[in-house]
KOLDOVEX-863998 format. One record per residue (C-alpha): residue in one letter; chain; x, z, y. Coordinates in Angstrom, 3 decimals. Layout:
<pts>
   keza   balo         xx         zz         yy
      A      A          X          Z          Y
...
</pts>
This chain:
<pts>
   keza   balo         xx         zz         yy
      M      A    -57.481     40.119     49.369
      A      A    -58.606     36.876     47.300
      A      A    -59.951     37.988     44.259
      S      A    -57.469     36.404     42.202
      E      A    -55.051     37.812     43.850
      I      A    -54.812     41.852     42.963
      T      A    -51.600     43.685     43.387
      K      A    -51.695     47.339     42.675
      T      A    -48.919     50.058     42.063
      M      A    -48.528     50.595     38.289
      S      A    -48.000     54.094     37.108
      N      A    -44.202     53.623     36.678
      N      A    -44.120     52.415     40.274
      K      A    -43.553     48.905     39.286
      T      A    -46.078     46.448     41.363
      K      A    -47.672     43.634     39.223
      T      A    -49.482     40.497     40.294
      T      A    -52.164     39.025     38.210
      D      A    -53.180     35.657     38.179
      T      A    -56.646     35.945     36.519
      A      A    -60.041     34.748     38.894
      I      A    -62.153     37.754     38.126
      D      A    -65.559     37.211     38.994
      W      A    -66.453     39.902     40.965
      F      A    -69.827     39.254     41.643
      K      A    -71.104     39.234     38.323
      V      A    -69.077     42.797     38.063
      A      A    -71.610     44.030     40.858
      D      A    -74.394     42.654     39.305
      T      A    -73.657     44.120     35.922
      M      A    -73.029     47.082     36.994
      L      A    -76.137     47.442     39.191
      L      A    -78.176     46.540     36.726
      S      A    -76.657     49.262     34.393
      R      A    -76.890     51.896     36.802
      A      A    -81.278     51.167     37.919
      I      A    -81.160     50.844     34.157
      D      A    -80.103     54.695     33.646
      E      A    -81.782     56.232     37.154
      L      A    -85.395     54.582     35.788
      E      A    -84.316     56.050     32.526
      E      A    -83.437     59.363     34.139
      N      A    -85.828     60.021     36.819
      E      A    -89.099     58.246     35.430
      L      A    -89.092     57.391     31.983
      V      A    -87.442     60.093     29.555
      P      A    -89.350     62.911     32.138
      A      A    -92.467     60.943     30.907
      K      A    -91.668     60.817     27.269
      K      A    -91.022     57.194     27.104
      I      A    -87.302     57.648     26.049
      L      A    -86.585     60.447     23.167
      Y      A    -82.498     60.361     23.325
      Q      A    -80.838     59.051     26.900
      F      A    -76.836     58.701     27.050
      S      A    -75.901     57.720     30.480
      A      A    -73.092     55.656     31.319
      R      A    -73.171     56.194     35.027
      G      A    -69.584     56.393     35.910
      H      A    -68.223     54.516     32.584
      E      A    -69.299     50.979     33.679
      L      A    -66.768     49.561     35.697
      A      A    -64.408     49.829     32.769
      Q      A    -66.250     48.368     30.311
      I      A    -67.118     45.481     32.275
      L      A    -64.428     44.602     33.212
      L      A    -63.533     44.849     29.469
      G      A    -66.133     42.511     28.018
      M      A    -65.218     39.966     30.669
      H      A    -62.139     40.322     28.684
      L      A    -63.743     39.512     25.672
      N      A    -64.178     36.148     25.136
      H      A    -63.164     34.528     21.852
      P      A    -65.876     34.026     19.458
      K      A    -64.144     36.342     16.507
      D      A    -62.895     39.154     18.694
      A      A    -65.593     42.132     17.680
      A      A    -65.853     45.257     19.507
      S      A    -66.585     48.758     17.832
      A      A    -68.833     50.333     20.443
      Y      A    -70.299     54.018     20.569
      Y      A    -72.902     55.662     22.171
      R      A    -72.368     55.410     26.020
      S      A    -71.062     51.802     25.778
      R      A    -74.428     50.094     27.189
      P      A    -72.948     48.544     30.258
      L      A    -70.291     46.617     27.979
      M      A    -73.788     45.365     25.726
      L      A    -75.001     44.165     29.473
      T      A    -71.804     42.257     29.611
      L      A    -71.612     41.229     26.433
      G      A    -75.669     39.272     26.445
      L      A    -77.933     42.527     25.825
      T      A    -81.138     41.721     28.598
      A      A    -82.364     44.626     30.360
      E      A    -85.858     44.382     28.059
      D      A    -84.219     44.740     24.820
      A      A    -81.798     47.763     26.585
      F      A    -85.003     50.105     27.841
      A      A    -87.372     48.528     23.950
      S      A    -84.295     50.212     22.099
      G      A    -84.318     53.632     23.788
      M      A    -88.317     53.296     23.381
      A      A    -88.147     52.517     20.107
      K      A    -90.315     49.116     20.545
      S      A    -90.244     46.467     18.284
      G      A    -86.603     44.100     19.104
      G      A    -83.786     46.168     20.496
      Y      A    -80.643     46.613     18.387
      S      A    -82.678     47.944     15.264
      D      A    -86.942     47.770     15.335
      G      A    -87.202     51.253     16.521
      R      A    -85.303     52.717     13.375
      D      A    -82.666     54.695     15.036
      I      A    -81.534     55.902     18.713
      G      A    -81.182     53.287     21.259
      V      A    -78.180     53.604     22.155
      V      A    -76.543     53.078     18.647
      C      A    -76.019     50.148     19.114
      N      A    -74.755     46.702     17.515
      M      A    -75.013     42.330     18.355
      P      A    -74.124     40.336     15.857
      N      A    -74.190     37.292     17.833
      T      A    -73.143     34.277     15.603
      D      A    -71.510     31.978     18.274
      G      A    -69.643     35.325     20.249
      V      A    -68.145     38.409     20.283
      K      A    -69.811     40.950     17.451
      V      A    -70.332     43.956     18.569
      L      A    -70.353     46.374     15.266
      P      A    -73.005     48.654     14.239
      M      A    -71.942     51.689     15.943
      A      A    -73.120     54.914     14.124
      G      A    -74.469     58.552     15.289
      D      A    -71.066     60.391     14.441
      V      A    -68.250     61.026     16.896
      G      A    -64.798     59.103     15.478
      S      A    -66.774     56.610     12.914
      Q      A    -66.323     53.730     15.121
      Y      A    -62.714     53.597     14.494
      T      A    -61.722     52.427     11.198
      P      A    -64.006     49.612     10.711
      A      A    -62.251     48.340     13.734
      A      A    -59.224     48.368     11.767
      G      A    -60.410     46.486      9.291
      W      A    -61.811     44.001     11.589
      A      A    -58.558     43.798     12.630
      Q      A    -56.994     43.249      9.329
      A      A    -59.991     40.555      8.482
      I      A    -58.369     38.699     11.470
      E      A    -54.862     38.355     10.173
      Y      A    -56.091     37.300      6.483
      R      A    -58.205     35.246      7.770
      K      A    -56.066     33.330      9.897
      N      A    -52.265     34.066      8.133
      V      A    -53.681     34.287      4.307
      L      A    -56.771     31.936      4.930
      E      A    -55.293     29.740      7.509
      E      A    -58.320     29.372      9.684
      D      A    -57.060     28.996     13.324
      E      A    -60.463     29.875     14.661
      Y      A    -59.038     33.363     14.468
      S      A    -55.857     33.141     16.014
      E      A    -55.827     35.460     19.453
      A      A    -58.892     37.276     18.316
      I      A    -58.811     40.821     19.054
      S      A    -60.657     43.995     17.467
      V      A    -61.783     46.355     20.773
      I      A    -62.183     49.941     19.738
      L      A    -64.129     51.699     22.323
      G      A    -63.675     55.892     22.596
      G      A    -64.500     58.757     24.797
      D      A    -61.541     61.413     24.826
      A      A    -62.896     64.072     22.522
      S      A    -63.094     60.848     19.338
      V      A    -59.263     61.056     19.366
      A      A    -59.638     64.698     17.778
      T      A    -61.358     62.768     15.002
      N      A    -59.766     61.846     11.106
      G      A    -61.500     58.128     12.012
      F      A    -59.008     57.320     15.128
      W      A    -55.763     58.945     13.743
      S      A    -56.518     57.173     10.933
      A      A    -57.492     53.453     12.954
      L      A    -54.421     54.487     14.636
      T      A    -52.179     54.205     11.524
      M      A    -53.464     51.257     10.403
      A      A    -53.035     49.344     13.690
      T      A    -49.230     50.702     14.134
      T      A    -48.021     50.927     10.004
      L      A    -49.640     47.199      9.834
      N      A    -49.298     45.574     13.420
      L      A    -52.876     44.573     13.932
      P      A    -54.380     42.958     17.124
      I      A    -56.077     46.636     17.776
      L      A    -57.075     47.715     21.410
      F      A    -58.059     51.439     21.774
      F      A    -59.738     51.806     24.737
      I      A    -60.608     55.383     25.930
      E      A    -62.561     56.304     28.371
      D      A    -61.737     60.054     29.578
      N      A    -64.311     61.944     31.335
      G      A    -62.399     64.825     30.206
      Y      A    -65.239     66.843     28.086
      G      A    -66.826     66.364     25.053
      I      A    -69.810     67.502     25.997
      S      A    -68.835     70.943     27.130
      V      A    -65.716     71.173     25.636
      S      A    -63.153     70.016     27.909
      S      A    -60.434     67.646     26.757
      D      A    -57.752     69.528     26.690
      L      A    -58.950     71.330     23.461
      Q      A    -59.529     67.495     22.306
      T      A    -55.451     66.744     22.498
      P      A    -52.261     68.711     23.609
      G      A    -52.169     68.478     27.902
      A      A    -55.510     66.946     28.082
      N      A    -54.403     62.864     28.540
      I      A    -54.140     61.220     24.185
      A      A    -51.802     58.064     26.558
      N      A    -49.022     60.597     26.956
      N      A    -48.790     62.667     23.378
      L      A    -48.400     58.237     22.040
      Y      A    -46.006     57.227     23.664
      S      A    -43.508     57.826     21.002
      F      A    -45.854     55.932     18.151
      K      A    -43.975     53.047     17.254
      N      A    -45.824     49.382     17.374
      L      A    -47.799     50.980     20.442
      R      A    -47.915     49.860     23.537
      V      A    -49.952     52.284     25.558
      F      A    -51.128     51.665     29.580
      N      A    -52.743     54.770     31.367
      G      A    -54.806     54.422     34.759
      D      A    -57.477     54.781     37.078
      G      A    -61.061     53.153     35.019
      T      A    -62.948     53.804     38.636
      D      A    -60.446     51.818     40.753
      P      A    -61.588     48.020     40.739
      E      A    -57.934     46.365     40.930
      E      A    -56.038     48.926     38.499
      A      A    -58.491     49.113     35.884
      L      A    -58.586     44.918     35.909
      E      A    -54.921     45.259     36.026
      N      A    -54.905     47.699     32.887
      I      A    -57.390     46.062     30.990
      E      A    -55.704     42.568     31.745
      Q      A    -52.425     43.626     30.438
      A      A    -53.781     45.808     27.692
      T      A    -56.121     42.725     26.335
      G      A    -53.293     40.563     27.049
      Y      A    -50.659     41.654     25.232
      V      A    -53.140     42.576     22.181
      R      A    -53.973     38.875     22.325
      G      A    -50.766     37.403     22.541
      G      A    -49.955     38.698     19.245
      K      A    -47.698     41.646     20.246
      G      A    -48.892     44.380     18.427
      P      A    -51.540     47.493     18.926
      A      A    -52.362     49.232     22.100
      L      A    -53.992     52.404     23.473
      L      A    -55.486     52.330     27.831
      R      A    -56.895     55.334     28.359
      L      A    -58.974     55.061     31.071
      T      A    -60.511     58.527     33.453
      V      A    -63.864     57.863     34.585
      P      A    -66.263     60.661     36.206
      R      A    -68.977     61.682     33.718
      L      A    -71.337     61.784     37.126
      N      A    -74.641     62.894     33.984
      G      A    -74.595     65.519     31.426
      H      A    -73.815     64.291     28.419
      S      A    -77.114     63.603     27.136
      Y      A    -80.425     63.921     29.608
      Q      A    -80.917     67.271     28.204
      D      A    -77.442     68.878     29.116
      N      A    -77.403     70.225     32.871
      Q      A    -73.325     70.006     33.028
      A      A    -74.013     74.222     33.945
      Y      A    -69.959     74.788     32.335
      K      A    -69.171     72.587     35.750
      D      A    -68.483     74.737     39.076
      A      A    -69.825     73.549     42.014
      D      A    -66.205     71.552     43.393
      L      A    -65.693     69.549     40.010
      L      A    -69.108     68.282     40.699
      K      A    -68.839     67.424     43.545
      K      A    -65.169     65.527     43.234
      E      A    -67.052     63.826     40.359
      Q      A    -69.551     62.126     42.810
      K      A    -67.285     61.286     44.718
      N      A    -64.935     59.358     42.130
      D      A    -67.718     57.371     41.602
      P      A    -66.752     53.918     40.895
      L      A    -70.125     52.412     42.237
      K      A    -69.247     53.318     45.286
      K      A    -65.191     52.115     44.908
      L      A    -66.182     48.688     43.722
      K      A    -68.547     48.511     46.791
      A      A    -65.891     49.787     49.584
      F      A    -63.722     47.111     47.806
      M      A    -66.307     44.267     48.054
      V      A    -67.750     44.683     51.083
      P      A    -67.191     43.122     53.587
      S      A    -64.101     40.942     51.845
      I      A    -66.100     39.435     49.339
      M      A    -69.818     39.782     50.037
      E      A    -71.454     41.523     53.440
      E      A    -73.517     44.720     53.434
      K      A    -76.759     42.559     52.830
      E      A    -75.965     40.158     50.353
      W      A    -75.009     43.926     48.199
      E      A    -78.534     45.442     49.646
      K      A    -79.871     42.524     48.122
      L      A    -78.176     42.229     44.746
      E      A    -79.359     46.273     44.697
      K      A    -82.782     45.556     45.153
      K      A    -82.723     42.318     42.669
      N      A    -81.776     44.940     40.093
      Q      A    -83.781     47.484     40.853
      K      A    -86.952     44.555     40.170
      I      A    -85.466     43.483     37.100
      A      A    -84.759     46.796     36.061
      G      A    -88.285     48.075     36.573
      Q      A    -89.546     44.562     35.172
      A      A    -87.595     44.993     32.186
      A      A    -89.045     48.883     31.406
      E      A    -92.615     47.806     31.610
      S      A    -91.955     44.542     29.117
      A      A    -90.329     46.753     27.029
      W      A    -93.395     49.770     26.829
      N      A    -95.718     46.722     26.708
      R      A    -93.716     45.241     23.123
      P      A    -96.056     46.730     19.928
      D      A    -94.461     49.521     17.712
      P      A    -92.546     48.052     14.958
      D      A    -94.782     47.114     11.606
      K      A    -94.844     50.185      9.919
      D      A    -95.945     47.514      6.579
      N      A    -91.615     46.704      7.228
      V      A    -90.070     50.270      7.552
      E      A    -88.918     50.253      3.505
      N      A    -87.322     47.257      4.287
      Y      A    -83.905     46.309      4.238
      V      A    -82.345     48.958      1.864
      F      A    -81.316     47.014      0.067
      Y      A    -80.456     42.626      0.007
      E      A    -83.312     42.028     -2.871
      D      A    -85.770     43.888     -0.985
      L      A    -87.351     40.747      0.748
      N      A    -84.330     38.084     -0.291
      E      A    -83.204     36.978      3.223
      T      A    -79.602     37.589      4.376
      Q      A    -77.940     39.355      6.703
      V      A    -76.954     37.919      9.712
      V      A    -73.397     39.288      9.731
      G      A    -71.331     40.746      6.663
      G      A    -70.300     39.688      3.184
      L      A    -70.039     35.977      1.476
      L      A    -73.579     34.536      1.847
      P      A    -73.937     34.276      5.537
      E      A    -70.834     32.341      4.963
      G      A    -71.950     30.118      2.162
      I      A    -69.482     31.342     -0.266
      S      A    -70.836     30.614     -4.064
      F      A    -69.561     31.882     -7.032
      P      A    -69.122     30.217    -10.306
      E      A    -71.949     29.905    -12.905
      S      A    -72.577     33.500    -14.805
      S      A    -74.656     34.199    -18.043
      E      A    -75.911     37.331    -19.375
      E      A    -74.714     36.410    -22.858
      P      A    -71.415     37.065    -23.724
      T      A    -69.019     35.151    -25.421
      P      A    -67.410     37.937    -27.146
      E      A    -63.019     37.971    -28.256
      K      A    -61.894     38.984    -31.389
      Q      A    -60.246     42.157    -30.060
      R      A    -61.367     44.785    -28.203
      I      A    -60.103     46.259    -25.477
      N      A    -60.407     49.476    -23.756
      I      A    -62.006     49.651    -20.689
      V      A    -58.767     50.029    -18.212
      E      A    -58.214     46.594    -19.428
      A      A    -61.880     45.140    -18.673
      V      A    -61.388     46.315    -15.343
      R      A    -58.301     44.722    -14.975
      R      A    -59.163     41.486    -16.415
      T      A    -62.015     40.941    -14.415
      L      A    -60.597     42.420    -11.235
      D      A    -58.258     39.212    -11.941
      Y      A    -60.351     36.644    -12.755
      E      A    -62.271     37.300     -9.938
      L      A    -59.294     37.577     -7.432
      G      A    -58.799     34.227     -9.226
      V      A    -61.652     32.559     -8.155
      N      A    -62.250     34.007     -4.842
      D      A    -60.242     34.164     -2.093
      R      A    -62.036     36.821     -0.300
      V      A    -61.305     39.197     -2.694
      L      A    -59.093     42.206     -1.580
      V      A    -57.992     45.208     -3.651
      F      A    -56.837     48.211     -2.269
      G      A    -56.477     51.644     -1.824
      E      A    -53.296     55.162     -2.757
      D      A    -50.853     53.755     -6.264
      V      A    -53.050     50.065     -6.219
      G      A    -50.005     47.962     -5.687
      A      A    -46.356     48.313     -7.414
      K      A    -47.758     51.071     -9.656
      G      A    -50.725     49.441    -10.702
      G      A    -53.151     52.115    -10.195
      V      A    -52.582     56.025    -11.233
      H      A    -55.106     54.424    -14.051
      A      A    -53.206     51.548    -14.371
      A      A    -56.297     49.557    -13.769
      T      A    -54.602     47.504    -11.564
      M      A    -51.799     46.771    -13.500
      G      A    -49.314     43.614    -12.070
      L      A    -52.272     42.132     -9.984
      Q      A    -50.115     42.345     -6.797
      S      A    -47.283     40.793     -8.116
      K      A    -49.746     37.487     -9.290
      Y      A    -51.644     37.812     -5.743
      G      A    -49.390     38.951     -2.722
      S      A    -49.044     42.159     -1.271
      E      A    -51.621     40.568      1.255
      R      A    -54.661     40.408     -1.850
      V      A    -53.503     43.566     -3.795
      F      A    -51.978     46.592     -1.120
      D      A    -51.235     50.122     -0.909
      T      A    -52.613     51.770      1.852
      S      A    -51.836     55.125      3.362
      L      A    -53.583     58.366      2.261
      S      A    -56.988     58.669      3.894
      E      A    -60.294     58.014      2.207
      E      A    -61.618     57.811      5.304
      G      A    -59.631     55.158      6.373
      I      A    -59.820     53.154      2.824
      I      A    -63.614     52.612      3.321
      G      A    -63.654     52.558      6.958
      R      A    -61.313     49.462      6.532
      A      A    -63.785     48.195      3.776
      V      A    -66.303     47.882      5.949
      G      A    -64.705     46.274      8.851
      L      A    -62.989     43.362      6.169
      A      A    -67.226     43.048      5.017
      Y      A    -68.540     42.793      8.656
      A      A    -65.380     39.932      8.576
      G      A    -66.894     37.484      5.858
      L      A    -64.327     39.272      2.908
      M      A    -65.258     41.340     -0.142
      P      A    -63.328     44.653     -0.015
      V      A    -62.810     46.611     -3.508
      P      A    -61.177     49.896     -2.490
      E      A    -60.151     52.399     -4.887
      I      A    -60.852     56.389     -4.160
      Q      A    -58.560     57.635     -7.082
      F      A    -60.467     60.217     -8.422
      R      A    -64.656     61.264     -7.459
      K      A    -63.708     64.461     -5.594
      Y      A    -61.629     62.737     -3.340
      A      A    -63.841     60.404     -1.880
      D      A    -65.279     63.592     -0.383
      P      A    -63.284     62.950      2.888
      A      A    -64.618     59.275      3.146
      T      A    -68.517     60.543      2.861
      E      A    -69.281     59.809      6.262
      Q      A    -67.884     56.112      6.045
      I      A    -70.055     56.070      2.481
      K      A    -73.401     57.060      3.728
      N      A    -73.496     55.289      7.015
      T      A    -72.549     51.828      4.723
      G      A    -75.153     52.662      2.166
      T      A    -77.688     52.366      5.575
      I      A    -76.343     49.020      7.442
      R      A    -78.477     46.834      6.608
      W      A    -81.592     49.058      6.917
      R      A    -80.398     50.472     10.645
      T      A    -79.643     47.191     11.676
      A      A    -83.044     45.344     10.712
      N      A    -80.957     43.187      8.763
      Q      A    -78.793     42.319     11.468
      F      A    -75.605     43.303      9.418
      A      A    -74.231     44.760      5.976
      A      A    -71.485     45.330      3.863
      P      A    -70.974     44.307      0.599
      M      A    -68.235     46.336     -1.321
      V      A    -67.242     47.506     -4.941
      V      A    -65.787     51.165     -4.327
      R      A    -64.210     51.893     -7.992
      M      A    -63.957     55.789     -8.980
      P      A    -62.498     57.601    -11.823
      G      A    -64.132     60.558    -12.440
      G      A    -65.136     63.140    -15.166
      F      A    -63.296     64.869    -17.929
      A      A    -60.452     63.512    -19.591
      K      A    -57.599     65.627    -22.404
      C      A    -58.569     68.220    -20.082
      G      A    -60.652     68.881    -16.816
      D      A    -60.191     71.044    -13.710
      P      A    -62.635     70.948    -10.311
      W      A    -60.921     68.315     -8.486
      H      A    -59.955     65.618    -10.946
      S      A    -62.771     66.166    -13.179
      E      A    -65.467     65.703    -11.562
      S      A    -68.513     64.183    -12.186
      N      A    -71.104     64.570     -9.672
      E      A    -72.622     60.996     -9.499
      V      A    -76.326     62.178     -8.139
      F      A    -74.565     62.774     -4.650
      F      A    -74.029     58.659     -4.297
      A      A    -77.544     58.441     -5.915
      H      A    -78.808     60.453     -2.937
      I      A    -77.203     57.866     -0.331
      V      A    -79.513     55.666      1.049
      G      A    -78.279     51.907      0.064
      W      A    -75.684     52.215     -2.997
      Q      A    -75.484     50.516     -6.253
      I      A    -74.172     52.662     -8.606
      A      A    -72.364     51.532    -12.149
      Y      A    -71.701     53.890    -14.920
      P      A    -70.625     52.071    -17.664
      S      A    -70.176     53.209    -20.727
      N      A    -67.624     50.467    -22.848
      A      A    -65.613     47.414    -22.001
      E      A    -68.191     44.969    -22.519
      D      A    -70.457     46.784    -19.633
      A      A    -67.100     47.184    -17.887
      V      A    -66.827     43.747    -17.372
      G      A    -70.603     43.001    -16.954
      L      A    -71.204     45.416    -14.131
      L      A    -67.987     44.831    -12.219
      R      A    -68.361     41.498    -12.066
      S      A    -72.025     41.080    -11.133
      A      A    -70.855     43.578     -8.669
      L      A    -68.590     41.389     -6.799
      R      A    -70.664     39.063     -6.670
      S      A    -73.183     41.507     -5.570
      N      A    -74.444     41.273     -1.621
      N      A    -75.031     44.723     -1.411
      P      A    -72.147     47.504     -1.452
      T      A    -71.617     49.765     -4.750
      I      A    -69.880     52.431     -6.241
      Y      A    -68.089     51.884     -9.682
      F      A    -67.814     54.958    -11.595
      E      A    -64.655     54.363    -14.590
      H      A    -65.178     57.662    -16.432
      R      A    -61.888     58.788    -16.855
      N      A    -62.346     60.124    -20.627
      L      A    -63.465     56.441    -21.544
      L      A    -60.822     54.488    -20.163
      D      A    -59.108     54.358    -23.424
      S      A    -60.949     56.069    -26.153
      K      A    -62.147     54.572    -29.146
      Y      A    -65.585     54.306    -28.460
      A      A    -65.633     52.323    -25.675
      R      A    -62.995     49.264    -26.764
      K      A    -65.226     46.743    -27.054
      P      A    -64.539     42.598    -27.184
      Y      A    -63.911     40.580    -23.991
      P      A    -67.387     39.237    -23.075
      G      A    -65.682     36.227    -21.555
      D      A    -65.529     35.464    -17.623
      Q      A    -69.055     34.171    -16.835
      F      A    -71.078     37.306    -18.520
      V      A    -72.256     39.915    -15.855
      I      A    -75.123     42.313    -16.165
      P      A    -77.810     42.747    -13.534
      F      A    -78.150     46.123    -12.053
      G      A    -81.003     48.602    -13.113
      K      A    -81.104     46.926    -16.734
      G      A    -79.888     49.800    -19.269
      K      A    -78.606     49.059    -22.923
      K      A    -81.092     50.563    -26.336
      L      A    -77.838     52.065    -28.025
      S      A    -80.200     52.824    -30.979
      E      A    -83.645     52.096    -31.793
      G      A    -86.350     54.780    -32.423
      D      A    -90.150     56.364    -32.921
      D      A    -89.901     59.877    -32.399
      L      A    -87.876     60.608    -29.519
      T      A    -85.879     58.927    -26.234
      I      A    -82.702     59.823    -24.859
      V      A    -81.441     58.536    -21.438
      T      A    -77.915     58.725    -20.614
      W      A    -75.004     57.020    -19.258
      G      A    -71.364     57.085    -19.382
      A      A    -69.256     59.862    -21.717
      M      A    -72.300     61.313    -22.862
      C      A    -73.695     57.983    -24.662
      E      A    -71.019     58.555    -27.535
      R      A    -72.155     61.915    -27.775
      C      A    -75.264     61.201    -28.343
      E      A    -75.128     58.867    -30.813
      E      A    -73.133     61.039    -32.891
      A      A    -76.103     63.368    -32.578
      A      A    -78.280     61.206    -33.691
      A      A    -76.139     59.722    -36.733
      Q      A    -76.513     63.770    -37.100
      S      A    -80.379     64.588    -37.117
      D      A    -83.124     63.445    -39.972
      T      A    -85.458     62.181    -36.304
      S      A    -85.617     58.480    -34.892
      I      A    -84.454     58.720    -31.861
      E      A    -84.247     56.094    -29.421
      I      A    -80.882     55.855    -27.239
      I      A    -80.528     54.508    -23.910
      D      A    -77.773     53.857    -22.168
      L      A    -79.153     53.270    -18.246
      R      A    -75.610     51.787    -17.101
      S      A    -76.661     51.790    -13.507
      I      A    -78.325     54.315    -12.119
      S      A    -79.648     53.840     -9.319
      P      A    -81.461     50.950     -9.892
      W      A    -82.193     52.718    -12.901
      D      A    -84.561     51.270    -15.769
      K      A    -87.538     52.892    -15.037
      E      A    -89.579     50.341    -17.169
      M      A    -87.104     50.392    -20.307
      V      A    -87.234     53.697    -19.775
      F      A    -90.918     54.443    -19.559
      E      A    -91.765     51.713    -22.745
      S      A    -89.856     54.067    -25.194
      V      A    -91.211     57.343    -24.322
      K      A    -94.884     55.945    -24.623
      K      A    -93.744     55.146    -27.779
      T      A    -91.837     58.411    -28.783
      G      A    -94.142     60.649    -26.560
      R      A    -90.573     62.906    -26.691
      C      A    -88.130     62.713    -23.543
      L      A    -84.661     64.230    -23.527
      I      A    -82.219     63.656    -20.882
      V      A    -78.323     64.216    -21.458
      H      A    -75.291     63.452    -18.474
      E      A    -72.594     65.418    -17.641
      D      A    -73.658     66.209    -13.962
      T      A    -74.456     69.968    -13.730
      S      A    -77.527     70.497    -14.024
      T      A    -79.594     71.555    -10.792
      A      A    -80.946     68.405     -8.664
      G      A    -78.461     66.345    -11.165
      F      A    -80.281     62.653    -11.573
      G      A    -81.373     64.021    -14.739
      A      A    -84.115     66.112    -12.893
      E      A    -85.004     62.776    -11.055
      I      A    -86.004     60.949    -14.928
      A      A    -87.395     63.828    -15.629
      A      A    -89.847     64.111    -12.553
      S      A    -90.389     60.713    -12.778
      V      A    -91.290     60.782    -16.790
      T      A    -93.504     63.570    -16.321
      Q      A    -95.598     62.566    -13.135
      E      A    -96.094     58.927    -14.207
      L      A    -96.374     59.209    -18.206
      F      A    -97.683     63.078    -18.480
      R      A   -100.858     62.120    -21.024
      Y      A    -98.299     60.046    -22.852
      L      A    -95.927     63.497    -24.074
      D      A    -96.029     65.505    -26.851
      A      A    -93.178     67.867    -25.518
      P      A    -91.770     69.249    -22.142
      V      A    -89.077     66.820    -20.759
      Q      A    -85.899     68.524    -21.832
      R      A    -82.372     68.102    -20.437
      V      A    -78.768     68.484    -21.556
      T      A    -76.099     69.179    -18.885
      M      A    -72.961     70.908    -17.925
      P      A    -73.999     73.980    -16.238
      D      A    -74.000     74.401    -12.159
      I      A    -70.104     75.477    -11.907
      P      A    -67.590     72.813    -11.520
      M      A    -65.691     71.743    -14.791
      P      A    -62.978     74.083    -15.861
      Y      A    -59.560     73.015    -16.422
      N      A    -58.814     75.323    -19.729
      V      A    -59.754     72.731    -22.676
      S      A    -62.137     75.285    -24.702
      L      A    -64.056     76.310    -21.902
      M      A    -64.291     72.630    -20.148
      N      A    -65.151     71.480    -24.577
      H      A    -67.584     75.095    -24.208
      V      A    -69.726     74.051    -20.999
      L      A    -69.802     70.488    -21.798
      P      A    -72.701     68.928    -22.925
      G      A    -71.749     68.044    -26.740
      T      A    -72.943     67.582    -29.621
      D      A    -74.398     70.560    -30.900
      K      A    -76.040     71.260    -27.940
      I      A    -78.224     67.316    -28.481
      L      A    -79.183     68.011    -31.943
      L      A    -80.773     71.725    -30.922
      S      A    -82.099     69.812    -27.655
      I      A    -83.297     67.368    -30.625
      E      A    -84.647     70.059    -33.139
      E      A    -86.753     71.810    -30.120
      L      A    -88.315     68.656    -29.141
      V      A    -89.072     67.340    -32.433
      L      A    -90.173     70.627    -33.404
      F      A    -92.496     71.213    -30.093
</pts>
């Protein structure tokens, strides 16, 4: 049978002939290299503790290699997982870099920062492998974001080079039970995105069989009723059948017909990881899986019709030699430089631009900006400040996208996006499904594709389902050694308002301060809201932007609009008052209460509004405390491990000899925010509590 004329019987009993030539020699060459790498790791390198984490791809190789050979568009992206090394080898990963990643040596995927199978490939001139994470299912929604970016850049920005590009998501059968899978599936089908879900079903998620992951143990059978989804299902170990399905599925998506899901059954010939002895499988199943080895089937398919037995043996020995030499070279590489391990948390660390993600790698520039405001006469509230800033930045930067639940026609539950969709269109200001995982994951993919996503989470507490994506986003730059980054601005109202409650009134900003790699803005007035938001929208780092609910329309927070060029750098606080006897450090809604308390005191008080808590203006705080000798920290968050504890620890550790009294905090008690108004006011830091602490510190 000629390699360009492969005939197979489909699962629907229809016969299909493909016309696309496939280089079966390359398939065999790559598969034998992948197998040689796995065997060397399993038999020598892991037992010798040269590799500490190992996830074998044996059994999965054939389908991945054939898939990789169909990813040939320079704007294609693949979102991989921990068993995806055969795909990586097909797309250009060298054997030495593969070993170096597992050995945690210099180079490789992360320069020794992450587990060796946690892969990425920036590939500026070809297919990009998006940074995977260690969380099962987290690869889905960023790939959906990339697919949406393909459509946006093709249809809105009119960039023809994105025509026929696709986004592919690789996942195992257990991953179809995750939130990420279902959220991405919803996005793909409701928006008709160019996505291929590539499910490698080996029957097990570690030891849990796939019948506990999806009803009937077959996700393909369960999705035939999904609108706008073409489902393919077949054997990933048979060369002809696997090729036919992959060719059909990729062609369907690339042809602009919409998303598809391809489920291919494959054996997992080793345990989930090296440490897994597969004791949960009986002897008959293990024997059946070994018999179903795709490498044996590939050899039977190719020998002698495409190559002779001696050629196969020669190719096998060649790749074993390549693997051996690559392993030795990788082991001889130096360990990563310890002096660099703290680099790349933020862009500003070394001012080196990432290879992929955000606006800077694509040369996007911004209008002039200034730290000096040019205030108008009329005062506006924070809602209007946010709206006007988004309006201006949408107007000058066609890569800004604003989205979330109810941000479109409704204009947001707090009205901060009112009128923006009618002005800029539903491609740029749009509603999403009710999935915070999907909202943030989508934003990651959009950011990878060179856009500036501005997702809204309606209330701080509602961000909890997105925690996985938020944490991963912050570490992307560091984990990939500055290969990738995902700058974005996550708008997030929170805090008390006309009443409290545990769901809409949570503050808990310290949670995000503890997540690596995020800037955190917390404006207390309309002027600062403009400056910090514009700074965030033009930043090369991801930003959490808090909008305090009690300040959105408060008289205290109203300030004149400071102009379309006004920016406030992150980490630069503001003195609300000058004083000599006591320093108060605060932010958000507590600024007003601190000013009220200071006005009722005879003490000379210096009040500092941090404005951003990551980074926070340590220099301003330290200079003030050195002058006053006393420090009071006031915040709405709970006391234990609140961000005030970090400030207090820093002041105590570095300024102990300057202090005339212990550092003191006024905070919420360690309880959720109560709904009853009198209870809420009782537990919030109030003017009377702040005033009492002022008196105690001065009299100490």
